[in-house]
KOLRO-340799 format. One line per 2 residues: number of its first residue (from 0); for each residue z, x, y of N, C-alpha, C. Coordinates in pm, whole numbers, plus 50000, padded with zeros to 5 digits. Layout:
REM residues N
NUM = Z/X/Y/Z/X/Y/Z/X/Y ~ ...
END
This chain:
REM residues 274
0 = 87230/19826/40323/87360/19762/40301/87432/19828/40184 ~ 87564/19842/40197/87648/19892/40090/87740/19778/40043
2 = 87754/19764/39911/87841/19663/39852/87937/19733/39758 ~ 88065/19705/39773/88162/19773/39687/88294/19700/39680
4 = 88396/19775/39635/88528/19720/39607/88637/19801/39676 ~ 88750/19735/39699/88872/19809/39732/88926/19872/39604
6 = 88957/20002/39614/89010/20077/39501/89145/20137/39542 ~ 89249/20104/39468/89380/20165/39488/89454/20165/39355
8 = 89571/20226/39353/89646/20232/39227/89669/20091/39173 ~ 89643/20073/39043/89660/19941/38981/89740/19956/38852
10 = 89863/19906/38852/89949/19905/38733/89953/20042/38665 ~ 89969/20146/38747/89981/20280/38694/89849/20352/38672
12 = 89736/20281/38688/89605/20345/38672/89568/20411/38804 ~ 89537/20538/38801/89510/20614/38923/89378/20571/38988
14 = 89371/20579/39121/89245/20549/39190/89128/20630/39138 ~ 89150/20757/39101/89041/20841/39052/88977/20780/38928
16 = 89059/20728/38838/89006/20667/38716/88924/20543/38750 ~ 88974/20461/38842/88902/20340/38880/88772/20373/38953
18 = 88773/20478/39035/88649/20521/39100/88546/20564/38997 ~ 88591/20640/38899/88501/20682/38792/88444/20561/38719
20 = 88529/20462/38694/88490/20339/38625/88379/20266/38702 ~ 88399/20242/38832/88299/20165/38907/88172/20248/38931
22 = 88188/20380/38944/88067/20463/38959/87981/20458/38834 ~ 88044/20457/38718/87970/20447/38593/87892/20316/38585
24 = 87942/20214/38656/87874/20085/38658/87766/20076/38766 ~ 87746/20184/38840/87640/20186/38941/87682/20144/39079
26 = 87814/20123/39102/87862/20084/39234/87854/20204/39328 ~ 87805/20181/39449/87776/20291/39542/87882/20309/39650
28 = 87977/20216/39659/88073/20219/39770/88208/20170/39723 ~ 88314/20225/39782/88449/20173/39761/88529/20193/39889
30 = 88623/20103/39913/88717/20119/40023/88850/20160/39962 ~ 88902/20274/40003/89021/20332/39941/89139/20327/40038
32 = 89255/20362/39986/89381/20358/40061/89446/20496/40054 ~ 89560/20516/40121/89624/20648/40116/89661/20697/39977
34 = 89660/20611/39877/89694/20655/39742/89597/20761/39689 ~ 89478/20774/39748/89383/20874/39697/89436/21016/39717
36 = 89525/21035/39814/89575/21170/39841/89686/21212/39745 ~ 89727/21121/39657/89826/21157/39556/89766/21249/39450
38 = 89636/21240/39430/89566/21329/39335/89424/21349/39385 ~ 89413/21419/39497/89283/21437/39562/89182/21509/39473
40 = 89217/21616/39401/89116/21682/39316/89051/21587/39216 ~ 89130/21498/39156/89075/21403/39059/88982/21304/39128
42 = 89019/21261/39248/88933/21169/39324/88799/21236/39355 ~ 88803/21359/39398/88679/21430/39431/88590/21446/39308
44 = 88649/21470/39192/88570/21482/39070/88508/21347/39031 ~ 88580/21238/39056/88532/21106/39017/88429/21048/39112
46 = 88427/21098/39234/88353/21033/39341/88202/21040/39324 ~ 88150/21154/39283/88005/21170/39278/87944/21150/39415
48 = 87838/21070/39421/87770/21043/39548/87816/20914/39614 ~ 87920/20851/39560/87969/20728/39621/88015/20753/39765
50 = 87998/20653/39849/88050/20656/39985/88179/20574/39990 ~ 88268/20615/40082/88398/20550/40092/88424/20497/40232
52 = 88497/20388/40239/88570/20349/40359/88717/20379/40334 ~ 88794/20395/40441/88937/20426/40425/89018/20321/40499
54 = 89097/20245/40422/89183/20145/40484/89315/20211/40520 ~ 89345/20218/40648/89470/20277/40693/89589/20193/40646
56 = 89709/20252/40642/89825/20181/40587/89857/20052/40662 ~ 89909/19955/40587/89954/19829/40645/90098/19804/40599
58 = 90171/19732/40681/90314/19716/40656/90342/19644/40525 ~ 90263/19541/40493/90290/19463/40373/90272/19543/40245
60 = 90188/19645/40249/90163/19727/40131/90235/19862/40135 ~ 90239/19923/40253/90286/20061/40265/90419/20074/40339
62 = 90465/19966/40400/90591/19970/40473/90579/20020/40616 ~ 90458/20058/40657/90435/20104/40794/90287/20094/40825
64 = 90255/20100/40953/90116/20116/40995/90111/20213/41113 ~ 89994/20232/41171/89977/20332/41276/90038/20291/41409
66 = 90099/20172/41415/90167/20130/41538/90317/20155/41531 ~ 90368/20203/41417/90512/20220/41397/90559/20354/41453
68 = 90627/20350/41565/90664/20471/41637/90755/20562/41553 ~ 90847/20503/41477/90942/20584/41400/90876/20656/41283
70 = 90752/20622/41252/90681/20685/41139/90582/20792/41187 ~ 90607/20848/41305/90512/20942/41365/90482/21060/41272
72 = 90582/21116/41208/90561/21232/41120/90471/21196/41002 ~ 90501/21082/40938/90420/21038/40824/90276/21007/40868
74 = 90261/20945/40984/90128/20912/41035/90048/21039/41063 ~ 90112/21136/41126/90041/21260/41158/89998/21334/41031
76 = 90082/21330/40929/90046/21393/40802/89923/21326/40742 ~ 89916/21194/40749/89800/21123/40696/89676/21151/40779
78 = 89690/21153/40911/89576/21186/40998/89520/21324/40962 ~ 89609/21420/40943/89564/21555/40907/89490/21555/40773
80 = 89541/21479/40676/89476/21473/40545/89337/21410/40556 ~ 89326/21304/40634/89196/21239/40653/89099/21334/40722
82 = 89143/21395/40832/89053/21479/40910/89009/21603/40833 ~ 89093/21652/40745/89058/21769/40665/88957/21736/40555
84 = 88962/21613/40504/88887/21581/40383/88780/21474/40399 ~ 88764/21417/40517/88680/21298/40528/88534/21323/40494
86 = 88483/21441/40525/88341/21466/40497/88315/21484/40348 ~ 88401/21558/40280/88378/21575/40136/88411/21449/40057
88 = 88488/21358/40117/88514/21228/40057/88408/21124/40094 ~ 88312/21162/40175/88204/21072/40218/88259/20947/40287
90 = 88364/20964/40369/88426/20851/40438/88338/20808/40555 ~ 88299/20682/40554/88210/20626/40655/88287/20570/40775
92 = 88410/20531/40753/88492/20473/40860/88637/20467/40813 ~ 88729/20453/40910/88868/20414/40884/88888/20277/40947
94 = 88949/20186/40873/88971/20051/40924/89121/20030/40948 ~ 89153/19974/41065/89292/19950/41105/89313/19803/41135
96 = 89434/19755/41107/89478/19623/41151/89542/19635/41289 ~ 89540/19530/41368/89630/19524/41484/89776/19527/41436
98 = 89870/19559/41524/90012/19548/41485/90042/19408/41432 ~ 90117/19400/41322/90135/19273/41252/90277/19219/41259
100 = 90348/19252/41368/90484/19200/41384/90485/19048/41394 ~ 90372/18987/41431/90365/18841/41439/90353/18777/41300
102 = 90328/18859/41198/90309/18808/41062/90422/18844/40968 ~ 90480/18962/40987/90574/19015/40891/90682/19094/40964
104 = 90804/19089/40912/90912/19165/40974/90878/19314/40970 ~ 90881/19377/41087/90838/19515/41100/90958/19604/41130
106 = 90980/19706/41047/91094/19796/41073/91068/19884/41195 ~ 91163/19888/41287/91150/19976/41402/91056/19921/41509
108 = 91034/20003/41610/90952/19964/41724/90805/19986/41694 ~ 90723/19890/41739/90578/19904/41725/90515/19901/41864
110 = 90396/19962/41873/90332/19974/42003/90181/19978/41986 ~ 90110/19892/42061/89964/19898/42062/89917/20032/42114
112 = 89983/20083/42217/89941/20210/42276/89956/20324/42175 ~ 90063/20320/42094/90083/20421/41991/89975/20410/41883
114 = 89940/20287/41848/89830/20265/41753/89701/20327/41805 ~ 89666/20297/41931/89541/20350/41987/89545/20502/41995
116 = 89661/20557/42032/89675/20703/42038/89646/20766/41902 ~ 89698/20706/41796/89676/20761/41662/89532/20744/41617
118 = 89473/20631/41648/89333/20610/41609/89240/20709/41680 ~ 89274/20745/41803/89192/20842/41877/89189/20977/41807
120 = 89291/21008/41731/89299/21140/41667/89215/21150/41540 ~ 89170/21039/41487/89095/21040/41362/88955/21095/41382
122 = 88910/21178/41290/88774/21229/41296/88670/21125/41256 ~ 88692/21043/41152/88592/20942/41118/88586/20830/41223
124 = 88476/20755/41226/88469/20637/41311/88576/20535/41273 ~ 88614/20451/41370/88723/20354/41350/88669/20212/41359
126 = 88715/20127/41269/88690/19984/41274/88821/19911/41294 ~ 88817/19799/41366/88934/19712/41381/88907/19583/41305
128 = 89002/19546/41218/88990/19427/41135/89071/19312/41193 ~ 89014/19192/41190/89091/19074/41230/89197/19043/41127
130 = 89314/19002/41175/89423/18956/41089/89450/18810/41121 ~ 89525/18739/41038/89552/18598/41067/89611/18579/41207
132 = 89561/18478/41276/89602/18450/41415/89711/18343/41413 ~ 89836/18391/41427/89951/18302/41422/90054/18347/41525
134 = 90147/18257/41558/90262/18290/41642/90221/18354/41775 ~ 90113/18302/41832/90071/18349/41964/89979/18469/41966
136 = 89944/18524/41849/89851/18637/41848/89709/18586/41834 ~ 89619/18640/41920/89476/18610/41914/89400/18741/41906
138 = 89304/18745/41815/89235/18870/41787/89141/18914/41899 ~ 89069/18821/41959/88965/18859/42055/89019/18941/42171
140 = 89129/18900/42239/89181/18986/42347/89224/19123/42297 ~ 89283/19128/42176/89323/19258/42121/89201/19347/42101
142 = 89096/19290/42044/88977/19372/42017/88915/19423/42147 ~ 88912/19339/42248/88855/19383/42375/88939/19496/42436
144 = 89072/19487/42421/89157/19595/42469/89132/19723/42390 ~ 89113/19709/42258/89083/19826/42176/88951/19888/42218
146 = 88853/19806/42247/88724/19858/42293/88739/19934/42424 ~ 88814/19877/42518/88832/19942/42648/88911/20072/42636
148 = 89006/20076/42543/89092/20194/42529/89027/20304/42445 ~ 88965/20265/42334/88913/20364/42240/88772/20411/42274
150 = 88698/20331/42350/88563/20372/42389/88475/20398/42267 ~ 88407/20512/42266/88313/20543/42159/88381/20569/42025
152 = 88511/20596/42025/88582/20615/41898/88581/20487/41815 ~ 88575/20370/41882/88570/20244/41811/88427/20218/41766
154 = 88404/20231/41637/88271/20212/41578/88233/20066/41574 ~ 88332/19975/41560/88298/19834/41558/88403/19747/41491
156 = 88358/19631/41446/88441/19520/41400/88432/19507/41249 ~ 88546/19489/41184/88552/19455/41042/88600/19310/41031
158 = 88513/19224/40982/88544/19082/40972/88601/19051/40835 ~ 88725/19003/40831/88788/18958/40708/88778/18806/40702
160 = 88693/18756/40611/88669/18612/40602/88794/18532/40573 ~ 88873/18565/40470/88993/18488/40443/89095/18491/40557
162 = 89109/18606/40626/89203/18612/40739/89167/18510/40846 ~ 89037/18498/40873/88993/18399/40971/89009/18257/40918
164 = 88973/18236/40792/88970/18101/40734/89108/18038/40728 ~ 89211/18118/40696/89344/18058/40679/89414/18032/40811
166 = 89355/18078/40922/89427/18062/41050/89343/18000/41161 ~ 89216/17972/41134/89130/17914/41239/89042/17806/41178
168 = 89033/17691/41245/88936/17591/41202/88794/17639/41227 ~ 88776/17712/41337/88643/17766/41371/88631/17909/41318
170 = 88654/17926/41189/88671/18059/41131/88547/18146/41141 ~ 88431/18085/41155/88308/18163/41167/88274/18197/41312
172 = 88344/18136/41408/88318/18166/41549/88346/18312/41580 ~ 88453/18363/41524/88488/18504/41546/88376/18595/41498
174 = 88317/18561/41386/88206/18640/41333/88086/18634/41427 ~ 88054/18515/41474/87943/18502/41570/87972/18581/41698
176 = 88093/18569/41751/88125/18629/41880/88113/18781/41879 ~ 88147/18842/41767/88145/18988/41760/88035/19041/41669
178 = 87936/18957/41639/87830/19001/41548/87756/19126/41595 ~ 87737/19149/41726/87670/19274/41764/87747/19400/41725
180 = 87881/19386/41705/87961/19502/41670/88006/19499/41524 ~ 87952/19406/41447/87993/19390/41307/87941/19506/41222
182 = 88033/19575/41155/87997/19688/41069/88037/19666/40924 ~ 88141/19585/40902/88193/19567/40767/88246/19425/40753
184 = 88231/19369/40633/88284/19236/40602/88372/19248/40477 ~ 88495/19200/40487/88585/19192/40372/88576/19050/40315
186 = 88548/19042/40186/88535/18912/40122/88624/18906/39999 ~ 88691/18794/39985/88760/18755/39862/88775/18604/39872
188 = 88828/18542/39768/88850/18398/39777/88998/18370/39802 ~ 89026/18249/39848/89162/18218/39896/89185/18069/39889
190 = 89309/18029/39917/89338/17888/39939/89320/17859/40088 ~ 89349/17736/40130/89337/17703/40273/89450/17765/40353
192 = 89560/17798/40284/89678/17848/40354/89707/17995/40330 ~ 89653/18054/40223/89700/18186/40183/89585/18277/40142
194 = 89594/18403/40186/89497/18506/40149/89536/18560/40012 ~ 89461/18519/39908/89502/18546/39771/89422/18659/39705
196 = 89316/18705/39767/89233/18814/39713/89179/18780/39574 ~ 89132/18655/39559/89078/18609/39432/88931/18647/39416
198 = 88883/18658/39292/88738/18669/39272/88665/18551/39334 ~ 88540/18572/39372/88463/18469/39440/88442/18349/39347
200 = 88463/18230/39405/88449/18107/39329/88579/18055/39271 ~ 88688/18129/39286/88817/18085/39232/88907/18022/39337
202 = 88859/18013/39461/88935/17951/39569/88849/17851/39643 ~ 88877/17833/39772/88808/17729/39849/88732/17786/39969
204 = 88721/17919/39981/88647/17976/40093/88501/17931/40085 ~ 88446/17874/40195/88306/17828/40193/88208/17946/40196
206 = 88187/18004/40081/88106/18125/40072/87963/18103/40120 ~ 87907/17986/40090/87768/17960/40131/87755/17965/40283
208 = 87856/17914/40354/87851/17917/40500/87860/18060/40551 ~ 87949/18139/40493/87963/18278/40534/87835/18356/40507
210 = 87780/18340/40387/87659/18414/40353/87543/18373/40442 ~ 87536/18244/40478/87428/18198/40564/87434/18264/40702
212 = 87556/18279/40756/87570/18346/40886/87528/18492/40875 ~ 87573/18559/40771/87538/18700/40754/87387/18717/40739
214 = 87324/18625/40670/87178/18628/40658/87112/18606/40793 ~ 87165/18510/40870/87102/18474/40997/87108/18586/41099
216 = 87214/18669/41093/87226/18781/41187/87169/18911/41128 ~ 87112/18899/41008/87050/19014/40940/87150/19129/40924
218 = 87266/19094/40879/87371/19194/40861/87328/19299/40760 ~ 87350/19426/40795/87307/19535/40708/87413/19645/40701
220 = 87540/19603/40708/87648/19701/40702/87711/19707/40564 ~ 87843/19701/40559/87919/19710/40434/87978/19573/40400
222 = 87960/19530/40277/88035/19416/40223/88131/19470/40119 ~ 88260/19457/40149/88363/19510/40059/88441/19395/39998
224 = 88445/19392/39865/88519/19290/39792/88664/19334/39779 ~ 88753/19264/39850/88897/19295/39847/88964/19208/39742
226 = 88952/19248/39618/88999/19166/39507/89118/19234/39440 ~ 89220/19155/39410/89340/19208/39346/89353/19148/39207
228 = 89313/19223/39104/89322/19168/38968/89466/19145/38926 ~ 89485/19037/38852/89618/19007/38799/89635/19068/38660
230 = 89523/19090/38589/89526/19153/38458/89387/19205/38428 ~ 89373/19272/38315/89243/19325/38277/89143/19214/38246
232 = 89193/19092/38225/89102/18978/38204/89020/18946/38328 ~ 89062/19000/38443/88990/18974/38567/88869/19066/38586
234 = 88847/19159/38495/88733/19250/38511/88603/19173/38522 ~ 88581/19076/38432/88454/19004/38433/88434/18922/38561
236 = 88532/18840/38606/88509/18767/38731/88494/18858/38853 ~ 88559/18974/38852/88543/19067/38963/88401/19123/38965
238 = 88350/19161/38850/88212/19213/38845/88111/19103/38871 ~ 88142/18980/38831/88053/18868/38864/88048/18843/39015
240 = 88162/18867/39084/88163/18857/39230/88069/18960/39291 ~ 88075/19081/39240/87987/19189/39286/87840/19153/39263
242 = 87808/19100/39145/87670/19063/39115/87623/18948/39205 ~ 87712/18855/39236/87675/18744/39325/87633/18796/39461
244 = 87710/18889/39517/87676/18945/39647/87544/19022/39640 ~ 87525/19098/39533/87398/19169/39517/87281/19072/39507
246 = 87297/18967/39431/87186/18871/39414/87141/18811/39546 ~ 87237/18791/39636/87204/18729/39765/87153/18831/39865
248 = 87215/18949/39870/87185/19044/39977/87105/19166/39933 ~ 87108/19198/39804/87032/19315/39755/86965/19279/39622
250 = 86872/19182/39627/86813/19134/39501/86741/19244/39422 ~ 86689/19345/39491/86621/19452/39419/86717/19531/39331
252 = 86843/19537/39370/86944/19610/39292/87013/19520/39190 ~ 87004/19390/39207/87080/19297/39125/87050/19312/38976
254 = 86922/19309/38938/86887/19312/38796/86927/19444/38731 ~ 86904/19555/38802/86941/19684/38744/87093/19696/38731
256 = 87167/19641/38829/87312/19644/38823/87364/19558/38708 ~ 87304/19442/38689/87346/19354/38579/87323/19421/38444
258 = 87209/19485/38428/87179/19555/38304/87276/19670/38280 ~ 87306/19744/38387/87399/19856/38376/87538/19807/38332
260 = 87583/19698/38392/87714/19644/38359/87717/19596/38214 ~ 87612/19529/38169/87608/19480/38032/87608/19595/37932
262 = 87547/19707/37973/87536/19822/37883/87664/19902/37878 ~ 87723/19928/37993/87834/20022/38004/87971/19956/37991
264 = 87982/19830/38034/88114/19766/38042/88190/19760/37909 ~ 88127/19724/37798/88205/19720/37672/88271/19854/37639
266 = 88201/19964/37663/88257/20097/37637/88376/20124/37728 ~ 88362/20089/37856/88472/20114/37952/88592/20026/37921
268 = 88569/19899/37883/88681/19811/37846/88757/19871/37727 ~ 88684/19925/37633/88748/19986/37516/88839/20102/37557
270 = 88790/20184/37652/88869/20298/37698/88995/20251/37771 ~ 88981/20147/37854/89096/20098/37930/89201/20038/37839
272 = 89156/19957/37744/89252/19887/37656/89320/19986/37563 ~ 89246/20086/37518/89304/20183/37425/89388/20286/37498
END
């Protein structure tokens, strides 16, 4: 099992610096975004032996996704960058959302077929992530269509706990239904209505229930903490979230990780603040 964090530009701090920071703390995995290509040499220097997942662009963050027909040139440029660099970046998968016009106003025309066409071109394996099910959109039929269309290119399912929790009473049913294809789990805390990307324990997501299901199916893929810090004061609760997951799923690594964090973190905080 790999446990890590989403890493992207934060308040002007480059992804390369943040990758170096978490690697110094002993973290073995990170899920990155297209921002890594803004300074690829620095990212490669910071990476070491860490493994990466790659989250493809989403409309709410990037203004487009792989279903946006009018963004074909930008999409192709990103596909080329991924395919050229994925092995030296140790990319284990690319994760895509379904088209999200049911959630957010989308500029221009979107197409499931265009999304699948673009995903087929990627060299790394592809995961499909569930998004909130609202306004007539249901994830299961979409995923089955993706499976039928993409075939072996589709590596499996990325389960986002908060996305399911805020839109389904039976939020764990989706996890059970697709557990044979489960490769990655996105975890953060949230309210009952909103995906807030909070450190674990700061919202109402029933973490014990989620962890119990993952234990029962002997999940051994990636657990990625999708946490969005509001300030540098969030460093401690974010790292405590990481330690919580290690304590439950990788107890042999937990104590060494805690010691590493206690030893290295004060020095890194000093560098960040100064």
